[in-house]
N, C-alpha and C positions, 0 to 999 in steps of 0.2 A: 550381599548375603543377608537374607532375612528369614527368621523363623516363622513358620506358618502354623497357626493354632487352630484355625477353622476355615470353612469355605468362604465366609464373609470377609475374613482377613485376606485370604488368597485373592479374591476378586478385587479387593481394594488396592492390592499391590500391582495389579496389571497396569502397564503404562496407559495413559489416557488415550493415546492414539490407537491402542489396540482394543478399546472397550467394546467395539462392535463385532469383534471376532468371536465366532461361536465355537471356540475350541473346547469349552467346558462340557457342553452337551455332546459334541462329536466324539470326545474321548471318554466320556462318562467318568470323569475324574472324581465326581462326587461319591463314588463307591469306595474311595480310599479314606482311611482315617488320616486326617491332615496334621495330627498333633506332632508328628515327627518329621514333617516335611520342611525343607529349606529351599527358598528360591534364590538362585545364584545367576549372576550375569553370564551370558554365553562365553564359554572358554575360547581361547585363541591359541592355535598351535602354529608356530612359525617354521615347522620342519616336518613335512609329510611327503610321502611318495605315492602318488595316485596312478603312476605307470602309464597313463594315456596322454598323448599318442605313443604308440610303438609297442607296448607290452600289456595290452588289455586283457590277456589271459591271466595276469597276476592281479590286476585291479583296474577299475575304470573310474572316471570322474564321478559317475553316478553311484557306483557301489562304495567308493571311498567317502564321498560326501554323506551318504546315508549312514555309514559306519560312524563317521564323525558326529553326526546328529545324535546317534544313539549314545555316544559318549559325552554329550552335553556341549559339544563344540559347535559354534556358529560361524567361525572364521578360521580358515587354515591357509597356509602358504605352501605351494607345491614346488618341489625341487626339480631341477632342469635335466636330470639324467634320463632323457626321453629320446624318441626317434620320430621326427627330427628334434635335435637339440634346439631349444629356443635361443639361438644366437643371432638371429636376424628378425626383423619385424614379420617377414613372411612365415618363417618357421614358428614364431611365437603365435601367430594368428591361428594356426592349426589347433593349438591348445585352447586359446581364448574362445574359439567357436564352439568347442565341445563344452567348455565351462558354461557358456551362455545357454546352451541347450539342455545340459544334463545336471548341473550342480544344484543341490537343494539347500546349500548353505553358501556363505561367502567363500570364494576360492580365489586367491591371489597368486599368480605364478612368479617364480624367480626367473630372471634372465641369466644365461650362462656368463661367466667371466671371460672365458676364452672360446674361440670357435671350436665346435665339436667337443668341448671340454678337454681338448688335447694339450692345452698349456702352451701352444706355440704362437698364437696371435690373438689379440683382443677381439671379442665379439663386437657387434654393432651396438655398443652400450648406449650411445646417445640416442639413436633412433628408437630403442626399446624403452627408454627410461620412463616414459609416461605411462607405460602399461605393465610394469613389473614392480614388485614390492621391494626388491633388492637384487643383488647379483651374487651368484655362488657357482662354484664348480663342484657341488656336493657329490660325494662318491669318489672324488679325486682331490688331492692336494695340489695346489699350484706350485710346481717344483722350482721354477726359475725366479729368483729374487727380483730381477729386473722386470719380469712380466708382472709380478704382484705389485711392485712399486708403480708401474704404469697404470695398472687397473685401479689402484687406490687413488692416484692423482685424478684419473678420469671420473671415478665415482664421487670423489669429493667435489669436483666441479659440477656434478649433476645432483648433488645433495642426496646421494643414495648410499646405502650400507653395503659393505662387502662382508658377506657371511661365509666364513671359511671352514671347510673340511680340512683339518690340519693333519697331514700324514706325509712324512718324509719317505719316499719310495726306497731310498738306499738303505734304510734301516728295517725294512719289512722282512726281507730274506725268506720269502715264501711262507711266512707265518699266517696263522688263522685263528689262534686263541692267544690269550695273555701269556707272556713268557714268564711263567711263575711255577708254583709247586705242582699244580695239576698237570700242566704241560710237561714237566720233566718226568713225573711219575707215570704218565700214560703215553710217553714217546710221541708227543705231538711237536709241531713246529710253532714257535712262539712269536708274538708281536710285542716288542719292547715298548715301554711307556715313552721312551725318548722319541719314538717315531711321531708321537703326538706333540709333545711339549717343545721340541726344538723348533718346529714350525710356528708354534704360538709365540715363542720368544722372537723369532724373526719378524713375524707379522706385526707384533706390538711395536717393535722398533720402527717398522715402516709406517705404521699408523701414526706414531708420534712425529715422524718426519714429514708426512704428507698431510696430516690433519684429517685423514679419512675416518669416518664412523665405521668401526670394526666390530664384528660380532663373531664369536667363536662357537661353532656347532658342537654339540654332543661331547662335552669334555668328560673324561673318564679317569684321569690320573691325578694323584695328589699334587704332583709338581705343577700341573696345569692350574690347579686352584691357587697355589702359592704365587705363580707368575702373574696371574690375572689380578689377584688381590694387590700385589705390589704395584702393578700398572695403574690400577684405579687410584691408589693412594698418590701416585705421581701425576694424576690428572689426565691420563690417556683416555681418549674417547672409545672405550671398549666395554662390551657386554658379553655375556656368555649364557649358554644353556647346558643343562644335562637332561638325561632321560630317566623315566621311572625305573627302568631295569638296573641302571647303575647305582641307584639309591637303595635298592632292595636286595639285589643279588651281588655275589662276587664269585671268584673262581672256586670257592668251596661248594658252590651250588651246581657246578658244571656236571653234565651228563653226556654220554656218548650219543648225542641226539642233535640234529640240526636246529632244533628250536632254541638251543642255547648259543647259537652262533650269530653274532652281530659285529658291526665295525663302527667304532672301536670295540674291542672285546670286553667281557666282564673281567675286571682286574682283581686286585687283592682286597682283603678286608680293610687294610689300612687306606687304600684308595677310596673305598666306599665310605668310610667314616670321614675322610677328608672332604668328600663331596657333600655329605650331610652337614658338616661344619660350614661349608661354603653356602649352603642353603640358609643355614641359621643366621650367619653374619652378613648376608647380603652380597657376598662375592658372586654367587650364582644368581642371575637376574630372573631366570625363567626356567620352567620345565617344559620341554618339547618331547613329543613321543618318538620322533624318527620312525614313524609308521612306515614299514617297508615290507609289504606283502609279496610273497612268492607262491607258486603253485605247490600243492601237497607233494607232488612227485619230486620237485626240486629240493624241498626241505627234508625229504626222506633219505638223503644221501649221507647223513652223518656230519660230524664236526669238520672233517677235512674237505669233503667234496660238495657239501650243500652251499648255496650262496649266502652271503651276509644279509641279515635283516629279519626282523620279526614284526608281527602285527601289534599295534599298541593303542589306537584311539579309543577303543571300546572299554578298556580296562584302566586307563590312566588315572582318572579321578578316584575310583574306588580303591585302587592300590595306594595312592598317595594319602588319601583320607585315612585308610586303615593303618598304614605303616608310619606315617609322619604325624598325623593329627591325633588319632586315638591313643598313640603311644606317648603323647605329650612333647614331642620334639619341636613342633611348631604349632601355633594356633591356626584355626581354620582361616582366619583373616589373612594370614601370611600365605597360605596355599592359594587363596584367591588372587593375591598379588602376583604370584608366580604363574598362574594359569590364565588370568584375565587381564589384569591391569598392566603389568610390565611389558608383556609382548606387544600389546596394542600401542603403548606409549613409545616404546623404542622404535618400532617399525612404522609409526605414523598411521596406524590403522584406526579409523574412527570408532569411538565408543557409541553404542547404540542401545536400543531397548530389547535386544534379544535376551533370552533367559532359558534356564532349565530348572526343573523342580525335582529334588532328590529326597528319597526316603533314607535318611542316614542311619536308621536303626535296623534296616533290612540286611541280614547276613545271608550270604549264599556262596557257592563255589563257582569259580570261573569255568565256563564250559565253552570251548572254542566252536563247538557245533552250533551254538546260538549266535555266533558272530554274523553280522551283515557283510562285513568285509569278505572278499574272496580269499584273503589270506587267513589261514587258521592257525599258523604257527606261533605259539607263545610259550615261554618258559613258565608261565603262571597257570597253566591248565591244572584244574583241581584245587587251586589255592582259595582259601576262604577269605572273603573281603566283606566290608560293610559299605553300603551306599548303592542304592539302585535308582537309576534315572527313570522318572515317571513320564516326563514330558519335556520336549525341547521346542521352543518357539523362535522362529527366525523371521523378522520383518512382518510380524503379525500372523504368520502361517505356522501351523503345527507341522514340523518336519520329522518328529518322532514322538510316539506315545507307546508306553509299555502295555503289553497285552498279557494279562494274567492267565 
């Protein structure tokens, strides 16, 4: 992260191997006052859903990667709840071919832990290991302890991470928002926090037993933070992520609108504050968006009947800069660790010369109509934020530039 004071300084910061790239003239960046600009290495998101193959009406590799570039991301990892599920090399190849053809940034797929993500038999992990960033059944928790143990043993032998969506099905009871005050007052069915943290407890025990590198997806509960904090103190090879919406919103912000429905759900104020504390003390290693677009028609069905998931890539950094950095909770350097350094380091994703340029003094309201993503559903519509991305460069090529 480097402050830019003038155009001469900006050009001096460009990596030497990109010195011949004519992106300054092509985007006419000289028309901007650079005194408030900051150059930041390309963000890395280890948890996105680009919906292709199988659900391209929600998102595609192309639209998702363009949206990521607008958000300053130059590397993302795509989850495997697709059709076909990437559980064999042939099924994985379908996605890899689309990535090669359409992605404008780096896109690394996950392989499924189990065949069809149905939890009954391991996927062809060994045959896929050279082409996937890690293994996950995201969208579903692996319910069987023996199956998860077998997956961890296999992943450890392959030197791959197991990234777990932790959700105990027997505790869901048809719920779709947090089992808290709003749920009770509005006659909804709730999802208890235990459905998340009991599987985290189980998996940490298995990770300790097997020596597997274990990563917990999108934690939302205060108990989850405490469990992971203790496990790290004991030397367990565990990392975790949370998402911007869990750090900014809680059940007090809920509305009768599908754009407030995600899994895990927005929990209590106490949970949100515990997550922030986890970001501050290093228990939470990274912030991932869980970018999960759906069609407008699907998300118009309200809290009960709309699918889980919101769009996040294009607003993540402005939200985190506004709510965590400008408020003094963490310094900008810590936010860069959470969005750039720690995700790449943990998942073995190479550091590179990709970058984005941000005007941190620019204040505006989030407008989903401006999203490049096909998914427009966000609980942050109309929210004022600081930080506008002016330019994203990936491998010497401009993949996004702001048009005034």
